[in-house]
SEKOLNU-547840 format. One record per atom (N, C-alpha, C, CB): residue in three letters; residue number from 1; z, x negated, y. Coordinates in steps of 0.05 Angstrom, whole numbers, plus 5000, padded with zeros to 4 digits. Glycine has a CB too. Layout:
BEGIN
<site residuo="Ala" num="NUM" zz="Z" xx="X" yy="Y"/>
...
END
This chain:
BEGIN
<site residuo="Met" num="1" zz="4648" xx="5537" yy="5294"/>
<site residuo="Met" num="1" zz="4644" xx="5536" yy="5265"/>
<site residuo="Met" num="1" zz="4654" xx="5510" yy="5253"/>
<site residuo="Met" num="1" zz="4615" xx="5540" yy="5258"/>
<site residuo="Asp" num="2" zz="4655" xx="5489" yy="5269"/>
<site residuo="Asp" num="2" zz="4663" xx="5463" yy="5259"/>
<site residuo="Asp" num="2" zz="4693" xx="5463" yy="5253"/>
<site residuo="Asp" num="2" zz="4657" xx="5441" yy="5279"/>
<site residuo="Lys" num="3" zz="4709" xx="5477" yy="5269"/>
<site residuo="Lys" num="3" zz="4738" xx="5478" yy="5264"/>
<site residuo="Lys" num="3" zz="4744" xx="5494" yy="5238"/>
<site residuo="Lys" num="3" zz="4753" xx="5492" yy="5288"/>
<site residuo="Lys" num="4" zz="4727" xx="5514" yy="5233"/>
<site residuo="Lys" num="4" zz="4731" xx="5530" yy="5210"/>
<site residuo="Lys" num="4" zz="4727" xx="5514" yy="5184"/>
<site residuo="Lys" num="4" zz="4712" xx="5555" yy="5210"/>
<site residuo="Asn" num="5" zz="4706" xx="5497" yy="5185"/>
<site residuo="Asn" num="5" zz="4700" xx="5480" yy="5161"/>
<site residuo="Asn" num="5" zz="4722" xx="5459" yy="5158"/>
<site residuo="Asn" num="5" zz="4673" xx="5466" yy="5164"/>
<site residuo="Ala" num="6" zz="4732" xx="5448" yy="5180"/>
<site residuo="Ala" num="6" zz="4753" xx="5428" yy="5178"/>
<site residuo="Ala" num="6" zz="4778" xx="5441" yy="5167"/>
<site residuo="Ala" num="6" zz="4758" xx="5415" yy="5205"/>
<site residuo="Leu" num="7" zz="4784" xx="5465" yy="5176"/>
<site residuo="Leu" num="7" zz="4808" xx="5479" yy="5166"/>
<site residuo="Leu" num="7" zz="4805" xx="5485" yy="5136"/>
<site residuo="Leu" num="7" zz="4812" xx="5505" yy="5182"/>
<site residuo="Arg" num="8" zz="4782" xx="5493" yy="5128"/>
<site residuo="Arg" num="8" zz="4777" xx="5500" yy="5100"/>
<site residuo="Arg" num="8" zz="4780" xx="5474" yy="5083"/>
<site residuo="Arg" num="8" zz="4749" xx="5512" yy="5096"/>
<site residuo="Ala" num="9" zz="4768" xx="5452" yy="5092"/>
<site residuo="Ala" num="9" zz="4770" xx="5427" yy="5077"/>
<site residuo="Ala" num="9" zz="4799" xx="5418" yy="5075"/>
<site residuo="Ala" num="9" zz="4753" xx="5405" yy="5091"/>
<site residuo="Gly" num="10" zz="4814" xx="5420" yy="5097"/>
<site residuo="Gly" num="10" zz="4843" xx="5413" yy="5096"/>
<site residuo="Gly" num="10" zz="4858" xx="5430" yy="5077"/>
<site residuo="Gly" num="10" zz="4855" xx="5415" yy="5124"/>
<site residuo="Ala" num="11" zz="4852" xx="5456" yy="5077"/>
<site residuo="Ala" num="11" zz="4866" xx="5474" yy="5058"/>
<site residuo="Ala" num="11" zz="4860" xx="5468" yy="5029"/>
<site residuo="Ala" num="11" zz="4859" xx="5504" yy="5065"/>
<site residuo="Val" num="12" zz="4835" xx="5462" yy="5024"/>
<site residuo="Val" num="12" zz="4827" xx="5455" yy="4997"/>
<site residuo="Val" num="12" zz="4840" xx="5429" yy="4988"/>
<site residuo="Val" num="12" zz="4796" xx="5452" yy="4994"/>
<site residuo="Ala" num="13" zz="4841" xx="5409" yy="5006"/>
<site residuo="Ala" num="13" zz="4853" xx="5383" yy="4999"/>
<site residuo="Ala" num="13" zz="4883" xx="5387" yy="4995"/>
<site residuo="Ala" num="13" zz="4848" xx="5363" yy="5021"/>
<site residuo="Ala" num="14" zz="4896" xx="5402" yy="5012"/>
<site residuo="Ala" num="14" zz="4925" xx="5407" yy="5009"/>
<site residuo="Ala" num="14" zz="4931" xx="5423" yy="4983"/>
<site residuo="Ala" num="14" zz="4936" xx="5422" yy="5033"/>
<site residuo="Gly" num="15" zz="4915" xx="5443" yy="4978"/>
<site residuo="Gly" num="15" zz="4919" xx="5458" yy="4953"/>
<site residuo="Gly" num="15" zz="4914" xx="5442" yy="4928"/>
<site residuo="Gly" num="15" zz="4900" xx="5482" yy="4953"/>
<site residuo="Thr" num="16" zz="4894" xx="5425" yy="4928"/>
<site residuo="Thr" num="16" zz="4888" xx="5408" yy="4905"/>
<site residuo="Thr" num="16" zz="4911" xx="5388" yy="4901"/>
<site residuo="Thr" num="16" zz="4862" xx="5393" yy="4909"/>
<site residuo="Thr" num="17" zz="4921" xx="5376" yy="4922"/>
<site residuo="Thr" num="17" zz="4943" xx="5358" yy="4920"/>
<site residuo="Thr" num="17" zz="4968" xx="5371" yy="4909"/>
<site residuo="Thr" num="17" zz="4949" xx="5344" yy="4947"/>
<site residuo="Leu" num="18" zz="4974" xx="5395" yy="4920"/>
<site residuo="Leu" num="18" zz="4997" xx="5410" yy="4910"/>
<site residuo="Leu" num="18" zz="4995" xx="5417" yy="4881"/>
<site residuo="Leu" num="18" zz="5000" xx="5435" yy="4927"/>
<site residuo="Met" num="19" zz="4971" xx="5426" yy="4873"/>
<site residuo="Met" num="19" zz="4967" xx="5433" yy="4844"/>
<site residuo="Met" num="19" zz="4970" xx="5409" yy="4826"/>
<site residuo="Met" num="19" zz="4940" xx="5446" yy="4840"/>
<site residuo="Met" num="20" zz="4959" xx="5386" yy="4835"/>
<site residuo="Met" num="20" zz="4962" xx="5361" yy="4819"/>
<site residuo="Met" num="20" zz="4991" xx="5353" yy="4816"/>
<site residuo="Met" num="20" zz="4945" xx="5338" yy="4832"/>
<site residuo="Leu" num="21" zz="5007" xx="5356" yy="4838"/>
<site residuo="Leu" num="21" zz="5035" xx="5349" yy="4836"/>
<site residuo="Leu" num="21" zz="5050" xx="5368" yy="4818"/>
<site residuo="Leu" num="21" zz="5047" xx="5349" yy="4864"/>
<site residuo="Leu" num="22" zz="5043" xx="5394" yy="4819"/>
<site residuo="Leu" num="22" zz="5057" xx="5414" yy="4802"/>
<site residuo="Leu" num="22" zz="5049" xx="5411" yy="4773"/>
<site residuo="Leu" num="22" zz="5051" xx="5442" yy="4812"/>
<site residuo="Met" num="23" zz="5024" xx="5403" yy="4768"/>
<site residuo="Met" num="23" zz="5015" xx="5402" yy="4740"/>
<site residuo="Met" num="23" zz="5025" xx="5377" yy="4726"/>
<site residuo="Met" num="23" zz="4984" xx="5402" yy="4739"/>
<site residuo="Ser" num="24" zz="5031" xx="5356" yy="4741"/>
<site residuo="Ser" num="24" zz="5041" xx="5331" yy="4728"/>
<site residuo="Ser" num="24" zz="5070" xx="5337" yy="4719"/>
<site residuo="Ser" num="24" zz="5040" xx="5307" yy="4748"/>
<site residuo="Ser" num="25" zz="5077" xx="5322" yy="4698"/>
<site residuo="Ser" num="25" zz="5104" xx="5326" yy="4687"/>
<site residuo="Ser" num="25" zz="5121" xx="5302" yy="4690"/>
<site residuo="Ser" num="25" zz="5101" xx="5334" yy="4657"/>
<site residuo="Pro" num="26" zz="5136" xx="5299" yy="4711"/>
<site residuo="Pro" num="26" zz="5153" xx="5276" yy="4715"/>
<site residuo="Pro" num="26" zz="5175" xx="5275" yy="4694"/>
<site residuo="Pro" num="26" zz="5164" xx="5275" yy="4743"/>
<site residuo="Ala" num="27" zz="5182" xx="5297" yy="4682"/>
<site residuo="Ala" num="27" zz="5204" xx="5297" yy="4663"/>
<site residuo="Ala" num="27" zz="5196" xx="5282" yy="4638"/>
<site residuo="Ala" num="27" zz="5212" xx="5326" yy="4656"/>
<site residuo="Leu" num="28" zz="5171" xx="5280" yy="4632"/>
<site residuo="Leu" num="28" zz="5162" xx="5266" yy="4608"/>
<site residuo="Leu" num="28" zz="5165" xx="5236" yy="4612"/>
<site residuo="Leu" num="28" zz="5133" xx="5272" yy="4602"/>
<site residuo="Ala" num="29" zz="5169" xx="5226" yy="4636"/>
<site residuo="Ala" num="29" zz="5172" xx="5198" yy="4641"/>
<site residuo="Ala" num="29" zz="5199" xx="5188" yy="4631"/>
<site residuo="Ala" num="29" zz="5169" xx="5192" yy="4671"/>
<site residuo="Leu" num="30" zz="5217" xx="5206" yy="4625"/>
<site residuo="Leu" num="30" zz="5244" xx="5198" yy="4616"/>
<site residuo="Leu" num="30" zz="5244" xx="5191" yy="4586"/>
<site residuo="Leu" num="30" zz="5264" xx="5220" yy="4621"/>
<site residuo="Thr" num="31" zz="5224" xx="5199" yy="4571"/>
<site residuo="Thr" num="31" zz="5223" xx="5193" yy="4543"/>
<site residuo="Thr" num="31" zz="5210" xx="5165" yy="4539"/>
<site residuo="Thr" num="31" zz="5208" xx="5214" yy="4527"/>
<site residuo="Arg" num="32" zz="5223" xx="5149" yy="4524"/>
<site residuo="Arg" num="32" zz="5213" xx="5122" yy="4519"/>
<site residuo="Arg" num="32" zz="5191" xx="5121" yy="4498"/>
<site residuo="Arg" num="32" zz="5235" xx="5103" yy="4511"/>
<site residuo="Asp" num="33" zz="5170" xx="5105" yy="4503"/>
<site residuo="Asp" num="33" zz="5149" xx="5101" yy="4484"/>
<site residuo="Asp" num="33" zz="5157" xx="5080" yy="4464"/>
<site residuo="Asp" num="33" zz="5122" xx="5094" yy="4498"/>
<site residuo="Asp" num="34" zz="5142" xx="5078" yy="4442"/>
<site residuo="Asp" num="34" zz="5146" xx="5056" yy="4423"/>
<site residuo="Asp" num="34" zz="5139" xx="5030" yy="4437"/>
<site residuo="Asp" num="34" zz="5130" xx="5060" yy="4397"/>
<site residuo="Gly" num="35" zz="5156" xx="5011" yy="4435"/>
<site residuo="Gly" num="35" zz="5151" xx="4985" yy="4447"/>
<site residuo="Gly" num="35" zz="5157" xx="4983" yy="4477"/>
<site residuo="Gly" num="35" zz="5122" xx="4978" yy="4443"/>
<site residuo="Asp" num="36" zz="5167" xx="5005" yy="4488"/>
<site residuo="Asp" num="36" zz="5175" xx="5005" yy="4517"/>
<site residuo="Asp" num="36" zz="5201" xx="4989" yy="4520"/>
<site residuo="Asp" num="36" zz="5178" xx="5034" yy="4528"/>
<site residuo="Asp" num="37" zz="5200" xx="4968" yy="4535"/>
<site residuo="Asp" num="37" zz="5223" xx="4951" yy="4538"/>
<site residuo="Asp" num="37" zz="5227" xx="4944" yy="4568"/>
<site residuo="Asp" num="37" zz="5220" xx="4925" yy="4521"/>
<site residuo="Pro" num="38" zz="5239" xx="4962" yy="4583"/>
<site residuo="Pro" num="38" zz="5242" xx="4957" yy="4612"/>
<site residuo="Pro" num="38" zz="5262" xx="4934" yy="4616"/>
<site residuo="Pro" num="38" zz="5252" xx="4982" yy="4626"/>
<site residuo="Gly" num="39" zz="5256" xx="4918" yy="4636"/>
<site residuo="Gly" num="39" zz="5274" xx="4895" yy="4642"/>
<site residuo="Gly" num="39" zz="5297" xx="4904" yy="4660"/>
<site residuo="Gly" num="39" zz="5259" xx="4873" yy="4656"/>
<site residuo="Ala" num="40" zz="5312" xx="4885" yy="4668"/>
<site residuo="Ala" num="40" zz="5335" xx="4891" yy="4686"/>
<site residuo="Ala" num="40" zz="5324" xx="4899" yy="4713"/>
<site residuo="Ala" num="40" zz="5353" xx="4866" yy="4689"/>
<site residuo="Gly" num="41" zz="5339" xx="4916" yy="4727"/>
<site residuo="Gly" num="41" zz="5330" xx="4926" yy="4753"/>
<site residuo="Gly" num="41" zz="5333" xx="4904" yy="4774"/>
<site residuo="Gly" num="41" zz="5346" xx="4950" yy="4760"/>
<site residuo="Leu" num="42" zz="5320" xx="4909" yy="4797"/>
<site residuo="Leu" num="42" zz="5322" xx="4890" yy="4820"/>
<site residuo="Leu" num="42" zz="5343" xx="4900" yy="4839"/>
<site residuo="Leu" num="42" zz="5295" xx="4888" yy="4834"/>
<site residuo="Ser" num="43" zz="5356" xx="4881" yy="4851"/>
<site residuo="Ser" num="43" zz="5376" xx="4888" yy="4872"/>
<site residuo="Ser" num="43" zz="5361" xx="4895" yy="4898"/>
<site residuo="Ser" num="43" zz="5396" xx="4865" yy="4877"/>
<site residuo="Val" num="44" zz="5375" xx="4905" yy="4917"/>
<site residuo="Val" num="44" zz="5362" xx="4912" yy="4942"/>
<site residuo="Val" num="44" zz="5350" xx="4888" yy="4956"/>
<site residuo="Val" num="44" zz="5382" xx="4926" yy="4961"/>
<site residuo="Ala" num="45" zz="5365" xx="4866" yy="4956"/>
<site residuo="Ala" num="45" zz="5355" xx="4841" yy="4968"/>
<site residuo="Ala" num="45" zz="5330" xx="4830" yy="4954"/>
<site residuo="Ala" num="45" zz="5377" xx="4819" yy="4968"/>
<site residuo="Glu" num="46" zz="5330" xx="4831" yy="4927"/>
<site residuo="Glu" num="46" zz="5307" xx="4822" yy="4912"/>
<site residuo="Glu" num="46" zz="5283" xx="4840" yy="4918"/>
<site residuo="Glu" num="46" zz="5313" xx="4822" yy="4883"/>
<site residuo="Thr" num="47" zz="5287" xx="4866" yy="4920"/>
<site residuo="Thr" num="47" zz="5265" xx="4885" yy="4925"/>
<site residuo="Thr" num="47" zz="5254" xx="4880" yy="4953"/>
<site residuo="Thr" num="47" zz="5275" xx="4913" yy="4923"/>
<site residuo="Leu" num="48" zz="5271" xx="4877" yy="4973"/>
<site residuo="Leu" num="48" zz="5261" xx="4872" yy="5000"/>
<site residuo="Leu" num="48" zz="5247" xx="4845" yy="5002"/>
<site residuo="Leu" num="48" zz="5285" xx="4873" yy="5020"/>
<site residuo="Gly" num="49" zz="5258" xx="4825" yy="4988"/>
<site residuo="Gly" num="49" zz="5245" xx="4799" yy="4988"/>
<site residuo="Gly" num="49" zz="5217" xx="4800" yy="4976"/>
<site residuo="Gly" num="49" zz="5262" xx="4779" yy="4974"/>
<site residuo="Leu" num="50" zz="5215" xx="4814" yy="4954"/>
<site residuo="Leu" num="50" zz="5190" xx="4815" yy="4939"/>
<site residuo="Leu" num="50" zz="5169" xx="4832" yy="4953"/>
<site residuo="Leu" num="50" zz="5195" xx="4826" yy="4911"/>
<site residuo="Phe" num="51" zz="5177" xx="4855" yy="4963"/>
<site residuo="Phe" num="51" zz="5157" xx="4874" yy="4974"/>
<site residuo="Phe" num="51" zz="5154" xx="4874" yy="5004"/>
<site residuo="Phe" num="51" zz="5164" xx="4901" yy="4965"/>
<site residuo="Val" num="52" zz="5172" xx="4860" yy="5019"/>
<site residuo="Val" num="52" zz="5171" xx="4859" yy="5048"/>
<site residuo="Val" num="52" zz="5168" xx="4831" yy="5058"/>
<site residuo="Val" num="52" zz="5195" xx="4872" yy="5061"/>
<site residuo="Val" num="53" zz="5187" xx="4814" yy="5051"/>
<site residuo="Val" num="53" zz="5187" xx="4786" yy="5062"/>
<site residuo="Val" num="53" zz="5164" xx="4770" yy="5051"/>
<site residuo="Val" num="53" zz="5214" xx="4773" yy="5056"/>
<site residuo="Ala" num="54" zz="5159" xx="4771" yy="5025"/>
<site residuo="Ala" num="54" zz="5138" xx="4754" yy="5013"/>
<site residuo="Ala" num="54" zz="5111" xx="4760" yy="5024"/>
<site residuo="Ala" num="54" zz="5138" xx="4758" yy="4983"/>
<site residuo="Pro" num="55" zz="5102" xx="4786" yy="5026"/>
<site residuo="Pro" num="55" zz="5076" xx="4791" yy="5038"/>
<site residuo="Pro" num="55" zz="5074" xx="4782" yy="5067"/>
<site residuo="Pro" num="55" zz="5069" xx="4820" yy="5036"/>
<site residuo="Ile" num="56" zz="5095" xx="4786" yy="5083"/>
<site residuo="Ile" num="56" zz="5095" xx="4777" yy="5111"/>
<site residuo="Ile" num="56" zz="5093" xx="4746" yy="5112"/>
<site residuo="Ile" num="56" zz="5120" xx="4787" yy="5126"/>
<site residuo="Ala" num="57" zz="5108" xx="4733" yy="5095"/>
<site residuo="Ala" num="57" zz="5107" xx="4703" yy="5095"/>
<site residuo="Ala" num="57" zz="5079" xx="4693" yy="5087"/>
<site residuo="Ala" num="57" zz="5128" xx="4692" yy="5076"/>
<site residuo="Leu" num="58" zz="5067" xx="4706" yy="5067"/>
<site residuo="Leu" num="58" zz="5040" xx="4698" yy="5059"/>
<site residuo="Leu" num="58" zz="5020" xx="4703" yy="5081"/>
<site residuo="Leu" num="58" zz="5031" xx="4714" yy="5034"/>
<site residuo="Phe" num="59" zz="5022" xx="4725" yy="5095"/>
<site residuo="Phe" num="59" zz="5004" xx="4731" yy="5117"/>
<site residuo="Phe" num="59" zz="5007" xx="4710" yy="5139"/>
<site residuo="Phe" num="59" zz="5010" xx="4758" yy="5129"/>
<site residuo="Val" num="60" zz="5032" xx="4703" yy="5146"/>
<site residuo="Val" num="60" zz="5037" xx="4683" yy="5167"/>
<site residuo="Val" num="60" zz="5026" xx="4656" yy="5158"/>
<site residuo="Val" num="60" zz="5067" xx="4681" yy="5174"/>
<site residuo="Leu" num="61" zz="5030" xx="4648" yy="5133"/>
<site residuo="Leu" num="61" zz="5021" xx="4623" yy="5123"/>
<site residuo="Leu" num="61" zz="4990" xx="4621" yy="5124"/>
<site residuo="Leu" num="61" zz="5030" xx="4619" yy="5094"/>
<site residuo="Ile" num="62" zz="4977" xx="4642" yy="5115"/>
<site residuo="Ile" num="62" zz="4947" xx="4642" yy="5115"/>
<site residuo="Ile" num="62" zz="4937" xx="4642" yy="5143"/>
<site residuo="Ile" num="62" zz="4937" xx="4666" yy="5099"/>
<site residuo="Ala" num="63" zz="4948" xx="4658" yy="5160"/>
<site residuo="Ala" num="63" zz="4939" xx="4659" yy="5188"/>
<site residuo="Ala" num="63" zz="4943" xx="4632" yy="5202"/>
<site residuo="Ala" num="63" zz="4953" xx="4681" yy="5204"/>
<site residuo="Gly" num="64" zz="4966" xx="4619" yy="5196"/>
<site residuo="Gly" num="64" zz="4972" xx="4593" yy="5208"/>
<site residuo="Gly" num="64" zz="4952" xx="4572" yy="5198"/>
<site residuo="Gly" num="64" zz="5000" xx="4585" yy="5201"/>
<site residuo="Leu" num="65" zz="4946" xx="4573" yy="5172"/>
<site residuo="Leu" num="65" zz="4926" xx="4554" yy="5161"/>
<site residuo="Leu" num="65" zz="4899" xx="4558" yy="5173"/>
<site residuo="Leu" num="65" zz="4925" xx="4556" yy="5131"/>
<site residuo="Val" num="66" zz="4891" xx="4582" yy="5177"/>
<site residuo="Val" num="66" zz="4865" xx="4588" yy="5189"/>
<site residuo="Val" num="66" zz="4864" xx="4578" yy="5217"/>
<site residuo="Val" num="66" zz="4859" xx="4618" yy="5188"/>
<site residuo="Met" num="67" zz="4885" xx="4582" yy="5232"/>
<site residuo="Met" num="67" zz="4885" xx="4572" yy="5260"/>
<site residuo="Met" num="67" zz="4886" xx="4542" yy="5262"/>
<site residuo="Met" num="67" zz="4909" xx="4584" yy="5275"/>
<site residuo="Val" num="68" zz="4902" xx="4529" yy="5245"/>
<site residuo="Val" num="68" zz="4905" xx="4500" yy="5246"/>
<site residuo="Val" num="68" zz="4879" xx="4486" yy="5236"/>
<site residuo="Val" num="68" zz="4929" xx="4491" yy="5229"/>
<site residuo="Leu" num="69" zz="4867" xx="4497" yy="5215"/>
<site residuo="Leu" num="69" zz="4844" xx="4484" yy="5203"/>
<site residuo="Leu" num="69" zz="4817" xx="4493" yy="5215"/>
<site residuo="Leu" num="69" zz="4844" xx="4489" yy="5174"/>
<site residuo="Asp" num="70" zz="4818" xx="4507" yy="5237"/>
<site residuo="Asp" num="70" zz="4794" xx="4516" yy="5251"/>
<site residuo="Asp" num="70" zz="4779" xx="4492" yy="5261"/>
<site residuo="Asp" num="70" zz="4800" xx="4537" yy="5273"/>
<site residuo="Lys" num="71" zz="4755" xx="4487" yy="5252"/>
<site residuo="Lys" num="71" zz="4740" xx="4463" yy="5259"/>
<site residuo="Lys" num="71" zz="4723" xx="4466" yy="5284"/>
<site residuo="Lys" num="71" zz="4723" xx="4455" yy="5236"/>
<site residuo="Ser" num="72" zz="4721" xx="4489" yy="5296"/>
<site residuo="Ser" num="72" zz="4704" xx="4492" yy="5319"/>
<site residuo="Ser" num="72" zz="4716" xx="4479" yy="5343"/>
<site residuo="Ser" num="72" zz="4698" xx="4522" yy="5324"/>
<site residuo="Asp" num="73" zz="4703" xx="4459" yy="5354"/>
<site residuo="Asp" num="73" zz="4712" xx="4445" yy="5377"/>
<site residuo="Asp" num="73" zz="4700" xx="4456" yy="5403"/>
<site residuo="Asp" num="73" zz="4705" xx="4415" yy="5375"/>
<site residuo="Arg" num="74" zz="4685" xx="4477" yy="5400"/>
<site residuo="Arg" num="74" zz="4672" xx="4489" yy="5423"/>
<site residuo="Arg" num="74" zz="4694" xx="4504" yy="5440"/>
<site residuo="Arg" num="74" zz="4650" xx="4509" yy="5415"/>
<site residuo="Pro" num="75" zz="4692" xx="4501" yy="5466"/>
<site residuo="Pro" num="75" zz="4711" xx="4517" yy="5483"/>
<site residuo="Pro" num="75" zz="4703" xx="4547" yy="5481"/>
<site residuo="Pro" num="75" zz="4710" xx="4508" yy="5512"/>
<site residuo="Arg" num="76" zz="4723" xx="4562" yy="5481"/>
<site residuo="Arg" num="76" zz="4719" xx="4591" yy="5479"/>
<site residuo="Arg" num="76" zz="4710" xx="4602" yy="5505"/>
<site residuo="Arg" num="76" zz="4745" xx="4605" yy="5470"/>
<site residuo="Lys" num="77" zz="4689" xx="4619" yy="5504"/>
<site residuo="Lys" num="77" zz="4679" xx="4632" yy="5528"/>
<site residuo="Lys" num="77" zz="4692" xx="4658" yy="5533"/>
<site residuo="Lys" num="77" zz="4648" xx="4635" yy="5526"/>
<site residuo="Lys" num="78" zz="4699" xx="4664" yy="5557"/>
<site residuo="Lys" num="78" zz="4710" xx="4690" yy="5564"/>
<site residuo="Lys" num="78" zz="4688" xx="4709" yy="5569"/>
<site residuo="Lys" num="78" zz="4729" xx="4688" yy="5589"/>
<site residuo="Gln" num="79" zz="4690" xx="4732" yy="5556"/>
<site residuo="Gln" num="79" zz="4670" xx="4753" yy="5560"/>
<site residuo="Gln" num="79" zz="4680" xx="4772" yy="5582"/>
<site residuo="Gln" num="79" zz="4665" xx="4769" yy="5533"/>
<site residuo="Ala" num="80" zz="4661" xx="4777" yy="5600"/>
<site residuo="Ala" num="80" zz="4669" xx="4795" yy="5623"/>
<site residuo="Ala" num="80" zz="4666" xx="4824" yy="5616"/>
<site residuo="Ala" num="80" zz="4652" xx="4789" yy="5647"/>
END
């Protein structure tokens, strides 16, 4: 009976997602609103730098600072 409920939940979720996608109107996104002023587009390099390289660099920087500034002088114990 558990598989039946899981199948039903999956079908409902998939059906709901499909209906939401079909009901939305992406064609309306092409009409400009009053005061809509899009800027210049990003190049591929700028996009990769902004959305891939920058988050990785921030993660490495924060992780490095945490490791360097760790004040615990206690030796680490190995757990068996």
